[in-house]
C-alpha positions as CSV (number, residue, x, y, z in Angstrom):
1,X,18.7,-73.1,104.8
2,X,21.0,-70.4,103.8
3,X,21.8,-68.6,100.7
4,X,25.4,-68.4,99.3
5,X,26.8,-65.0,98.7
6,X,27.4,-66.3,95.0
7,X,23.4,-67.0,94.6
8,X,22.9,-63.6,96.1
9,X,25.3,-62.2,93.8
10,X,23.3,-63.6,90.9
11,X,20.0,-63.0,91.7
12,X,21.0,-59.0,92.1
13,X,22.8,-58.9,88.9
14,X,19.9,-60.7,87.2
15,X,17.3,-58.4,88.9
16,X,19.4,-55.2,87.6
17,X,19.2,-56.8,84.3
18,X,15.5,-56.9,84.3
19,X,15.2,-53.5,85.6
20,X,17.4,-52.1,82.7
21,X,15.5,-54.0,80.4
22,X,11.9,-52.8,81.4
23,X,13.6,-49.2,81.6
24,X,15.1,-49.2,78.2
25,X,11.8,-51.0,76.8
26,X,9.3,-47.8,78.5
27,X,11.7,-45.2,77.2
28,X,12.1,-46.6,73.6
29,X,8.4,-47.0,73.5
30,X,8.0,-43.4,74.6
31,X,10.8,-41.6,72.7
32,X,11.3,-44.0,69.9
33,X,15.0,-43.1,70.0
34,X,17.6,-45.6,70.7
35,X,20.0,-43.0,71.5
36,X,17.5,-41.2,74.0
37,X,17.2,-44.6,75.6
38,X,20.4,-45.3,76.1
39,X,20.9,-42.0,77.6
40,X,18.3,-42.0,79.8
41,X,19.1,-45.7,81.1
42,X,22.6,-44.7,81.7
43,X,21.5,-41.5,83.5
44,X,19.0,-43.1,85.6
45,X,21.3,-45.8,86.6
46,X,24.2,-43.3,87.8
47,X,21.7,-41.6,89.8
48,X,20.1,-44.7,91.1
49,X,23.6,-46.0,92.2
50,X,24.4,-42.7,93.8
51,X,20.8,-42.4,95.3
52,X,21.4,-45.9,96.7
53,X,24.9,-45.4,98.2
54,X,23.7,-42.3,100.2
55,X,20.7,-44.0,101.4
56,X,23.1,-46.5,102.9
57,X,25.0,-44.2,104.5
58,X,22.4,-42.4,106.3
59,X,20.8,-45.7,107.5
60,X,24.4,-46.8,108.6
61,X,23.8,-43.6,111.2
62,X,20.1,-45.1,112.1
63,X,20.4,-47.0,115.7
64,X,16.9,-48.2,115.5
65,X,16.5,-52.1,114.9
66,X,19.6,-53.1,116.2
67,X,20.1,-55.5,119.3
């Protein structure tokens, strides 16, 4: 059975939402401040997106694993 692109997108979005909720919950438990929690979550998500992009660009240069 092959997964559709739509299913993959929905899975990726739902996973990202779960991760954001977990990060926000932990951050709020530690700081007790909604403003700090929001700032940390936004900053972390931006950094994570940049790191993911760079990671993908580096792996694009790696020839290992191609047929």
